[in-house]
C-alpha positions as CSV (number, residue, x, y, z in Angstrom):
1,X,-79.1,41.6,-57.5
2,X,-79.3,44.8,-59.2
3,X,-76.4,45.4,-61.8
4,X,-76.0,48.8,-63.3
5,X,-72.1,48.1,-64.8
6,X,-70.1,45.5,-66.5
7,X,-66.6,45.6,-65.8
8,X,-63.4,43.7,-66.7
9,X,-63.5,41.2,-63.9
10,X,-67.7,40.7,-64.4
11,X,-67.2,40.6,-68.1
12,X,-64.1,37.7,-67.9
13,X,-66.6,36.0,-65.6
14,X,-69.9,36.4,-67.8
15,X,-68.0,34.9,-70.5
16,X,-66.4,31.9,-68.4
17,X,-69.7,30.6,-67.2
18,X,-71.2,31.2,-70.4
19,X,-68.7,28.7,-71.6
20,X,-69.1,26.1,-68.8
21,X,-72.9,26.2,-69.1
22,X,-72.7,25.5,-73.0
23,X,-70.7,22.8,-72.6
24,X,-72.3,20.9,-69.8
25,X,-75.1,21.2,-72.0
26,X,-73.2,19.9,-75.4
27,X,-74.8,16.6,-75.5
28,X,-78.3,17.7,-75.0
29,X,-77.5,20.3,-78.0
30,X,-75.8,17.5,-80.1
31,X,-79.3,15.3,-79.5
32,X,-81.2,17.9,-81.9
33,X,-79.8,17.3,-84.5
34,X,-82.3,16.7,-87.4
35,X,-80.5,13.8,-89.1
36,X,-80.5,10.7,-86.2
37,X,-76.3,10.1,-87.3
38,X,-73.8,9.9,-84.6
39,X,-71.9,12.8,-86.0
40,X,-74.2,15.3,-84.8
41,X,-72.0,17.9,-83.5
42,X,-73.8,21.2,-83.1
43,X,-73.2,21.4,-79.2
44,X,-70.1,20.1,-79.6
45,X,-68.9,22.8,-82.1
46,X,-70.4,25.7,-80.3
47,X,-69.0,24.2,-77.0
48,X,-65.4,24.1,-77.9
49,X,-65.6,27.8,-80.2
50,X,-67.1,29.6,-77.3
51,X,-64.5,27.6,-75.0
52,X,-61.6,29.2,-76.8
53,X,-62.9,32.7,-76.9
54,X,-63.5,32.3,-72.8
55,X,-59.8,31.0,-72.8
56,X,-59.0,34.2,-74.9
57,X,-60.2,36.6,-72.3
58,X,-59.6,35.1,-69.2
59,X,-55.5,34.9,-70.0
60,X,-55.9,38.6,-70.9
61,X,-55.6,41.0,-68.2
62,X,-56.8,44.2,-69.5
63,X,-58.8,46.6,-67.2
64,X,-61.5,47.4,-69.9
65,X,-64.5,45.5,-71.1
66,X,-63.5,46.7,-75.0
67,X,-59.8,45.4,-74.6
68,X,-61.2,42.0,-73.3
69,X,-64.1,41.9,-75.7
70,X,-61.3,42.0,-78.8
71,X,-59.9,38.7,-77.0
72,X,-62.8,37.5,-77.2
73,X,-63.7,37.7,-81.0
74,X,-59.9,36.6,-81.6
75,X,-60.3,33.5,-79.4
76,X,-63.8,32.9,-81.1
77,X,-62.5,33.7,-84.6
78,X,-59.5,31.4,-84.7
79,X,-61.5,28.4,-82.4
80,X,-64.5,28.4,-85.0
81,X,-65.5,24.9,-85.5
82,X,-68.3,24.0,-87.9
83,X,-71.2,26.2,-89.3
84,X,-73.0,26.4,-85.8
85,X,-69.7,27.5,-84.3
86,X,-68.8,30.1,-87.0
87,X,-72.1,31.8,-87.0
88,X,-72.0,31.8,-83.1
89,X,-68.5,33.4,-83.7
90,X,-69.9,35.9,-86.0
91,X,-72.5,37.0,-83.7
92,X,-70.3,37.6,-81.0
93,X,-68.0,39.2,-83.6
94,X,-70.4,41.7,-84.1
95,X,-71.0,41.8,-80.2
96,X,-67.3,42.6,-79.1
97,X,-67.3,45.0,-82.1
98,X,-69.8,47.2,-80.5
99,X,-68.0,47.3,-77.2
100,X,-64.3,47.8,-78.4
101,X,-64.0,51.4,-77.2
102,X,-65.7,50.8,-73.7
103,X,-64.3,51.0,-70.5
104,X,-67.2,49.7,-68.7
105,X,-70.9,48.6,-70.2
106,X,-74.0,49.9,-69.7
107,X,-77.6,48.6,-69.9
108,X,-77.7,50.4,-73.0
109,X,-74.6,49.2,-74.3
110,X,-75.1,45.8,-73.8
111,X,-78.4,46.0,-75.8
112,X,-76.5,47.8,-78.5
113,X,-74.1,44.8,-78.8
114,X,-76.7,42.1,-79.1
115,X,-77.9,44.2,-81.7
116,X,-75.2,44.6,-83.6
117,X,-74.0,40.7,-83.4
118,X,-77.1,39.7,-84.7
119,X,-76.5,42.5,-87.6
120,X,-73.3,41.1,-88.1
121,X,-74.3,37.7,-88.5
122,X,-76.8,38.1,-90.8
123,X,-74.0,40.2,-93.5
124,X,-71.5,36.9,-93.1
125,X,-73.9,34.3,-93.9
126,X,-75.0,34.1,-97.8
127,X,-78.5,33.0,-97.6
128,X,-79.7,33.6,-93.9
129,X,-82.1,30.9,-93.0
130,X,-85.0,31.4,-90.8
131,X,-85.4,28.8,-87.8
132,X,-81.8,29.0,-87.1
133,X,-79.4,30.4,-84.5
134,X,-79.7,33.7,-86.3
135,X,-83.5,34.2,-85.8
136,X,-82.8,32.6,-82.0
137,X,-80.2,35.7,-81.8
138,X,-82.6,38.5,-83.9
139,X,-85.4,38.3,-81.4
140,X,-83.4,37.7,-78.5
141,X,-81.5,41.3,-79.2
142,X,-85.1,42.8,-79.8
143,X,-86.3,41.7,-76.6
144,X,-83.6,42.9,-74.8
145,X,-83.6,46.7,-76.6
146,X,-87.1,47.5,-75.6
147,X,-86.0,46.4,-72.0
148,X,-82.6,48.5,-72.1
149,X,-85.3,51.7,-73.1
150,X,-86.6,51.0,-70.2
151,X,-84.3,50.5,-67.0
152,X,-80.4,50.8,-66.3
153,X,-80.4,47.4,-64.6
154,X,-78.4,45.1,-66.9
155,X,-79.5,42.0,-65.6
156,X,-82.9,42.7,-66.2
157,X,-81.6,43.5,-70.0
158,X,-80.1,39.6,-70.2
159,X,-83.4,38.0,-68.7
160,X,-85.3,39.7,-71.6
161,X,-82.8,38.7,-73.9
162,X,-82.9,34.7,-72.9
163,X,-86.8,35.1,-72.9
164,X,-87.0,36.6,-76.3
165,X,-84.4,34.0,-77.4
166,X,-86.6,31.4,-75.4
167,X,-89.7,32.2,-77.3
168,X,-87.9,32.4,-80.6
169,X,-86.3,28.2,-80.1
170,X,-89.7,27.2,-79.4
171,X,-91.0,28.7,-82.8
172,X,-88.2,27.4,-85.1
173,X,-90.3,24.4,-86.0
174,X,-92.8,26.6,-87.7
175,X,-90.5,28.3,-89.5
176,X,-88.4,25.2,-90.9
177,X,-90.4,22.5,-91.6
178,X,-87.4,19.9,-91.1
179,X,-87.8,20.7,-87.6
180,X,-91.3,20.2,-87.2
181,X,-91.1,17.2,-89.3
182,X,-88.4,15.3,-86.5
183,X,-89.9,16.9,-83.6
184,X,-86.6,19.1,-82.5
185,X,-85.7,22.9,-81.9
186,X,-83.3,24.5,-83.8
187,X,-79.7,22.9,-81.8
188,X,-77.6,25.9,-82.9
189,X,-80.8,28.3,-81.1
190,X,-80.4,26.5,-78.2
191,X,-77.0,26.4,-77.6
192,X,-77.2,30.2,-78.2
193,X,-80.0,30.5,-75.0
194,X,-77.1,28.5,-72.9
195,X,-74.8,31.0,-73.5
196,X,-77.0,33.7,-72.7
197,X,-78.5,32.2,-69.7
198,X,-74.5,31.9,-68.9
199,X,-74.2,35.2,-68.7
200,X,-76.9,36.1,-66.6
201,X,-75.4,33.5,-64.2
202,X,-71.9,35.0,-64.6
203,X,-72.9,38.7,-63.9
204,X,-75.8,38.3,-60.9
205,X,-75.2,34.6,-59.6
206,X,-78.8,34.0,-61.0
207,X,-79.7,30.1,-61.6
208,X,-81.2,27.1,-60.7
209,X,-80.0,25.6,-57.7
210,X,-79.1,22.5,-59.2
211,X,-77.3,24.5,-62.2
212,X,-75.4,26.6,-60.1
213,X,-71.7,27.4,-61.7
214,X,-69.5,25.4,-59.8
215,X,-65.8,25.2,-61.6
216,X,-64.6,21.5,-61.0
217,X,-60.6,20.9,-60.9
218,X,-60.1,20.5,-64.6
219,X,-61.5,24.2,-64.9
220,X,-59.7,25.5,-61.8
221,X,-56.2,24.5,-63.2
222,X,-57.2,25.8,-66.6
223,X,-57.6,29.3,-64.7
224,X,-54.4,29.0,-62.8
225,X,-52.9,28.4,-66.2
226,X,-54.5,31.5,-67.6
227,X,-53.2,33.7,-64.3
228,X,-49.7,32.3,-65.0
229,X,-49.4,33.4,-68.3
230,X,-50.9,36.8,-67.5
231,X,-47.7,36.9,-64.9
232,X,-45.3,35.5,-67.5
233,X,-46.0,38.8,-69.7
234,X,-44.9,40.7,-67.2
235,X,-41.0,42.0,-65.7
236,X,-39.4,39.9,-63.1
237,X,-39.5,43.1,-60.9
238,X,-43.3,43.8,-61.5
239,X,-44.5,40.8,-59.5
240,X,-45.7,41.8,-56.3
241,X,-46.8,38.4,-54.5
242,X,-43.8,36.2,-55.6
243,X,-45.0,32.9,-54.4
244,X,-47.8,30.8,-55.6
245,X,-49.7,28.6,-53.3
246,X,-52.4,25.9,-53.8
247,X,-53.9,24.1,-50.5
248,X,-56.6,22.1,-50.6
249,X,-58.8,21.4,-47.0
250,X,-60.9,18.6,-46.0
251,X,-63.9,20.2,-44.4
252,X,-64.4,19.6,-40.8
253,X,-61.2,17.2,-40.4
254,X,-58.4,17.3,-37.8
255,X,-57.7,18.6,-34.7
256,X,-57.0,22.3,-35.5
257,X,-60.8,23.0,-36.6
258,X,-62.2,25.6,-34.8
259,X,-64.5,27.3,-37.2
260,X,-67.8,26.6,-39.4
261,X,-66.7,26.7,-43.1
262,X,-68.8,29.8,-45.4
263,X,-67.6,30.1,-48.8
264,X,-68.0,34.2,-48.8
265,X,-66.2,34.9,-45.4
266,X,-63.2,32.4,-46.5
267,X,-62.8,34.1,-50.1
268,X,-63.3,37.5,-48.5
269,X,-60.4,36.5,-45.9
270,X,-58.1,35.2,-48.6
271,X,-58.6,38.5,-50.7
272,X,-56.4,40.4,-48.0
273,X,-53.6,38.3,-48.3
274,X,-52.5,38.2,-52.2
275,X,-54.1,38.4,-55.7
276,X,-55.4,35.7,-58.5
277,X,-57.2,33.8,-55.9
278,X,-59.3,31.2,-57.1
279,X,-61.5,29.3,-54.5
280,X,-63.3,25.8,-55.6
281,X,-65.3,24.2,-52.8
282,X,-67.9,21.5,-52.2
283,X,-69.8,19.9,-48.8
284,X,-66.2,18.1,-48.3
285,X,-63.5,20.0,-49.7
286,X,-62.0,23.6,-50.4
287,X,-59.2,24.0,-52.8
288,X,-57.1,27.5,-52.9
289,X,-54.6,29.1,-55.6
290,X,-53.5,32.8,-55.1
291,X,-50.3,34.3,-55.1
292,X,-49.0,35.8,-51.9
293,X,-46.0,36.5,-50.2
294,X,-47.1,35.1,-47.4
295,X,-47.8,31.2,-48.0
296,X,-47.5,30.4,-44.5
297,X,-50.3,32.5,-43.5
298,X,-52.4,31.2,-46.2
299,X,-52.5,27.6,-44.7
300,X,-52.3,28.9,-40.6
301,X,-55.6,30.2,-42.2
302,X,-57.0,26.8,-44.3
303,X,-56.2,24.8,-41.1
304,X,-59.3,26.8,-39.0
305,X,-61.7,24.8,-41.3
306,X,-60.0,21.7,-41.7
307,X,-56.9,19.6,-42.5
308,X,-54.8,20.4,-44.9
309,X,-54.2,17.8,-47.6
310,X,-52.5,19.0,-50.3
311,X,-49.7,21.9,-50.1
312,X,-47.8,23.3,-53.1
313,X,-45.6,26.5,-53.4
314,X,-43.6,27.7,-56.1
315,X,-41.5,30.7,-56.3
316,X,-42.9,33.0,-59.4
317,X,-40.1,35.1,-59.6
318,X,-37.1,32.1,-60.0
319,X,-39.7,30.5,-62.4
320,X,-40.3,33.4,-64.7
321,X,-36.2,34.2,-65.1
322,X,-36.5,30.6,-66.1
323,X,-39.4,30.7,-68.8
324,X,-37.4,34.1,-70.2
325,X,-33.9,32.6,-70.3
326,X,-35.1,29.8,-72.2
327,X,-37.4,31.7,-74.6
328,X,-34.0,33.5,-75.2
329,X,-32.3,30.5,-75.8
330,X,-35.2,28.9,-78.2
331,X,-33.7,28.7,-81.9
332,X,-36.3,29.5,-85.1
333,X,-36.9,26.3,-86.9
334,X,-35.3,26.2,-90.5
335,X,-37.6,25.7,-93.4
336,X,-37.4,24.1,-96.6
337,X,-38.2,26.1,-99.7
338,X,-42.0,26.4,-100.1
339,X,-43.4,24.5,-103.0
340,X,-45.0,25.7,-105.7
341,X,-48.8,24.3,-104.9
342,X,-50.3,22.5,-101.6
343,X,-53.6,20.7,-101.5
344,X,-54.7,20.1,-97.9
345,X,-57.1,17.6,-97.7
346,X,-59.4,17.1,-94.6
347,X,-60.4,13.8,-93.7
348,X,-60.5,11.1,-91.0
349,X,-59.4,7.3,-91.1
350,X,-55.9,6.7,-91.8
351,X,-56.8,4.2,-94.4
352,X,-58.2,7.8,-96.0
353,X,-55.4,9.3,-95.9
354,X,-53.6,7.0,-97.6
355,X,-55.8,7.4,-100.5
356,X,-55.6,11.4,-100.7
357,X,-52.2,11.2,-100.9
358,X,-51.7,8.6,-103.5
359,X,-54.0,10.9,-105.4
360,X,-51.5,13.9,-105.0
361,X,-52.7,15.6,-101.5
362,X,-49.9,16.8,-100.2
363,X,-51.4,17.4,-96.3
364,X,-53.8,15.5,-94.4
365,X,-55.8,17.4,-91.8
366,X,-57.6,14.9,-89.8
367,X,-60.8,15.9,-88.8
368,X,-64.5,15.2,-90.8
369,X,-67.4,13.7,-89.5
370,X,-66.7,13.0,-85.5
371,X,-64.2,16.6,-85.1
372,X,-64.6,19.6,-87.6
373,X,-61.3,21.2,-87.3
374,X,-61.3,24.9,-86.1
375,X,-60.2,28.0,-87.9
376,X,-56.7,27.7,-86.2
377,X,-56.5,24.2,-87.2
378,X,-56.9,25.0,-90.8
379,X,-54.5,28.2,-91.0
380,X,-51.8,25.4,-89.0
381,X,-52.5,23.2,-92.2
382,X,-51.9,25.8,-94.7
383,X,-49.1,26.8,-92.8
384,X,-47.9,23.4,-92.2
385,X,-48.4,22.8,-96.3
386,X,-45.1,25.0,-96.9
387,X,-46.6,26.1,-100.5
388,X,-46.8,29.5,-102.4
389,X,-50.7,28.5,-102.6
390,X,-53.2,26.3,-101.6
391,X,-56.5,24.4,-102.3
392,X,-58.5,23.0,-99.8
393,X,-60.6,20.0,-99.8
394,X,-63.3,20.3,-96.6
395,X,-64.9,17.0,-97.3
396,X,-67.7,18.3,-95.3
397,X,-70.1,21.3,-95.6
398,X,-69.9,21.5,-91.9
399,X,-66.5,23.0,-92.5
400,X,-67.0,25.1,-95.4
401,X,-67.6,28.6,-93.1
402,X,-64.5,27.8,-90.7
403,X,-62.3,27.2,-94.2
404,X,-63.7,30.2,-95.6
405,X,-62.4,32.2,-92.7
406,X,-58.9,30.6,-92.3
407,X,-58.6,31.4,-96.5
408,X,-59.4,35.5,-95.6
409,X,-57.0,35.3,-93.2
410,X,-54.3,33.4,-94.7
411,X,-51.0,34.8,-95.1
412,X,-50.9,33.0,-99.4
413,X,-54.0,32.6,-101.6
414,X,-56.1,29.8,-100.6
415,X,-58.7,28.2,-103.0
416,X,-61.7,26.2,-101.3
417,X,-63.2,23.3,-103.6
418,X,-66.3,23.0,-101.8
419,X,-66.4,18.8,-101.6
420,X,-69.1,17.6,-99.5
421,X,-68.0,14.1,-99.0
422,X,-64.7,11.8,-99.0
423,X,-65.6,10.7,-102.7
424,X,-66.2,14.4,-104.1
425,X,-63.0,15.1,-102.6
426,X,-60.9,12.5,-104.4
427,X,-62.9,12.7,-107.4
428,X,-61.8,16.5,-107.4
429,X,-58.1,15.6,-107.2
430,X,-57.9,13.9,-110.4
431,X,-58.9,17.4,-111.8
432,X,-56.0,19.2,-110.4
433,X,-53.4,20.3,-113.1
434,X,-50.2,21.5,-111.2
435,X,-49.3,23.7,-114.6
436,X,-52.8,25.4,-114.0
437,X,-53.5,29.0,-112.3
438,X,-55.2,28.6,-108.7
439,X,-58.4,29.6,-110.2
440,X,-58.4,27.5,-113.2
441,X,-58.0,24.2,-111.1
442,X,-60.7,25.6,-108.4
443,X,-62.8,26.1,-111.7
444,X,-62.2,22.5,-112.8
445,X,-62.3,20.6,-109.4
446,X,-65.4,22.1,-108.7
447,X,-67.1,21.1,-111.7
448,X,-65.6,17.8,-111.1
449,X,-67.5,17.1,-108.0
450,X,-70.9,16.7,-109.4
451,X,-69.6,13.4,-111.8
452,X,-70.1,11.3,-108.1
453,X,-72.6,10.1,-106.1
454,X,-71.6,9.7,-102.9
455,X,-72.9,7.2,-100.2
456,X,-72.6,6.4,-96.6
457,X,-74.0,3.5,-94.4
458,X,-74.4,4.8,-90.9
459,X,-76.5,3.5,-87.7
460,X,-79.0,5.5,-86.2
461,X,-79.3,7.0,-82.4
462,X,-83.0,7.4,-82.1
463,X,-86.5,6.9,-83.7
464,X,-87.9,9.4,-86.2
465,X,-89.4,10.3,-89.1
466,X,-88.0,12.4,-91.9
467,X,-88.8,12.9,-95.4
468,X,-91.6,10.5,-94.9
469,X,-88.5,7.9,-94.0
470,X,-89.9,6.3,-90.7
471,X,-86.2,5.3,-88.7
472,X,-85.8,3.5,-85.5
473,X,-82.9,3.8,-83.4
474,X,-80.4,1.3,-84.1
475,X,-81.5,0.8,-87.6
476,X,-78.8,1.1,-90.3
477,X,-79.2,4.1,-92.9
478,X,-78.0,4.8,-96.1
479,X,-77.2,8.3,-97.0
480,X,-77.1,9.4,-100.7
481,X,-75.7,12.8,-101.0
482,X,-76.7,14.0,-97.8
483,X,-80.1,12.4,-97.7
484,X,-81.5,9.5,-96.1
485,X,-82.8,6.9,-98.7
486,X,-82.4,3.3,-96.6
487,X,-83.2,2.7,-93.3
488,X,-83.2,-1.1,-92.1
489,X,-82.2,-3.5,-89.1
490,X,-79.4,-5.1,-91.5
491,X,-76.3,-3.7,-92.3
492,X,-75.7,-5.7,-95.1
493,X,-78.9,-4.9,-96.7
494,X,-78.9,-1.4,-96.2
495,X,-75.5,-1.3,-98.1
496,X,-77.0,-3.0,-101.1
497,X,-80.3,-1.3,-101.1
498,X,-78.2,2.0,-101.0
499,X,-76.0,1.3,-103.6
500,X,-78.6,0.0,-105.7
501,X,-80.4,3.0,-105.5
502,X,-77.3,5.0,-106.7
503,X,-76.6,2.8,-109.6
504,X,-77.8,3.5,-113.0
505,X,-77.1,3.1,-116.7
506,X,-74.3,5.5,-116.8
507,X,-72.4,4.1,-113.6
508,X,-69.1,2.7,-114.5
509,X,-67.1,2.7,-111.4
510,X,-67.9,1.9,-107.5
511,X,-65.7,2.4,-104.8
512,X,-66.4,0.7,-101.1
513,X,-64.2,2.3,-98.5
514,X,-64.3,0.0,-95.1
515,X,-64.5,2.3,-92.3
516,X,-63.3,1.2,-88.8
517,X,-67.1,-0.7,-87.7
518,X,-66.9,-2.2,-91.4
519,X,-65.7,-5.3,-92.2
520,X,-63.8,-7.0,-94.9
521,X,-65.8,-10.2,-95.8
522,X,-69.0,-8.3,-95.7
523,X,-68.0,-5.8,-98.4
524,X,-66.6,-8.8,-100.3
525,X,-70.5,-9.3,-100.1
526,X,-71.4,-5.7,-101.0
527,X,-69.5,-6.4,-104.4
528,X,-70.4,-9.6,-105.6
529,X,-74.2,-8.0,-105.4
530,X,-72.9,-5.1,-107.2
531,X,-71.9,-7.4,-109.8
532,X,-74.7,-9.6,-110.5
533,X,-76.7,-6.7,-110.8
534,X,-74.1,-5.4,-113.5
535,X,-71.3,-7.7,-114.6
536,X,-69.8,-4.9,-116.5
537,X,-69.3,-2.5,-113.8
538,X,-65.8,-2.0,-112.1
539,X,-65.8,-2.3,-108.5
540,X,-63.1,-1.6,-105.9
541,X,-62.5,-2.4,-102.0
542,X,-60.1,0.0,-100.1
543,X,-59.7,-0.2,-96.2
544,X,-60.2,3.8,-94.7
545,X,-60.7,3.3,-91.4
546,X,-63.0,6.2,-91.0
547,X,-65.0,6.4,-87.6
548,X,-68.6,6.8,-87.7
549,X,-69.4,5.2,-91.0
550,X,-68.7,1.4,-91.4
551,X,-69.3,2.3,-95.4
552,X,-68.6,4.5,-97.7
553,X,-69.9,4.1,-100.9
554,X,-69.1,6.1,-104.4
555,X,-70.3,5.1,-107.9
556,X,-68.8,7.4,-110.7
């Protein structure tokens, strides 16, 4: 199927299917994580990021690709999670900016957008690394640009982008030695390929039969909500089709059946009875959502193919009046006077949250190892801190880029102290001086980060070899400042060997934080082993309730 123009409707379909395809394959992308730890989240982060962009596009009723592209960029920016999510949001920020003034797109426009996306992303990353999503995006765009000079077929351009991206993806282990050592391709690059494949399918319907996009009921509900969001922005008098009508038909069932179901014929017929039409079907059931002035016509047509097992009709004009009235009556919340300094710590686990509060953090944003907060989440936390200026402790390097994006668009000054671990964040807090300037506090707290050694104990999710260390699935690993140093079958042994590696003659304090899968008795055994090695050490044990890591152990 040759396509020479992308309209607003086709652009929406491309974004929706790309989000679906990435979400469907998120766990596979997660499995490509170099570290065999259970918090590998590249696929999850990219999926949630792109879902946010696709949702913003779906909720925009603009009829130009340019206007939709602005919604895509804003949605991706606010929904970006983790470094992979932020980098992909930058790729599509440049992609969207290239088409911002376009009503529709031709093959050259789309190729230019891919190229501009690459240029924007490379500029946004301080130290671009080859063998990553950036390489995959660049080679895909290069292949697309070449084909765009030879044909007006947009599908052919996207196919070239996909092929170029896939070739680059297979070469990522040659460019990034750690990928080769572990035996995986770059996870972010793989996620980007899934997005591009979604673009092609959304535009042309081209995909392997087993991978064809069919929205499930939850996705259909999301699309229905988007349609209603658009309707809510209209005046009551502008609503042409006033009845939101939903039916579910059990195909081939009942006494009224007189026709064989054909999806295209069914959908084309209903296109003539209203707007905002959505149709989802499988071999047994078809579900319909449509805005119409004649709900009975929709029901009667459905009965030609089976029995009605669900019927729902809402008068949208009455609903719209109620929404407007409620909005007018809503009172603005009264806020207290802002405090001078806010300190936001990002952390998971009730116990860890309490530890941060006891050290002076004024707001705890839940997240970290298993769920990186989005740019919007961080902005919401900055606002909730109700401060004139904020210091942000990410406590995870995968949150740095989202934190930086939030700081750039925040309404107040925000200083980021790049704490990579919970232990670093707590140590940094001890250097906070409420009487000092924001920049001075940022500098002092950053200098404190290197005074603590951070250790984490967790379980391997697969066999691998990394930095010469053989790791078996279900082994307990000791990770010291981001490097796996211990791998053994026994959790207690892993924790003791790890902390023994962390200790030196200058060590004074060891802190053990017990996670939700940890054990207080075992923590005492770890403490006893530490004291046996050096009785002069001070050992503290706290309940952190953090996920993924049974023990977080720091040495100062």
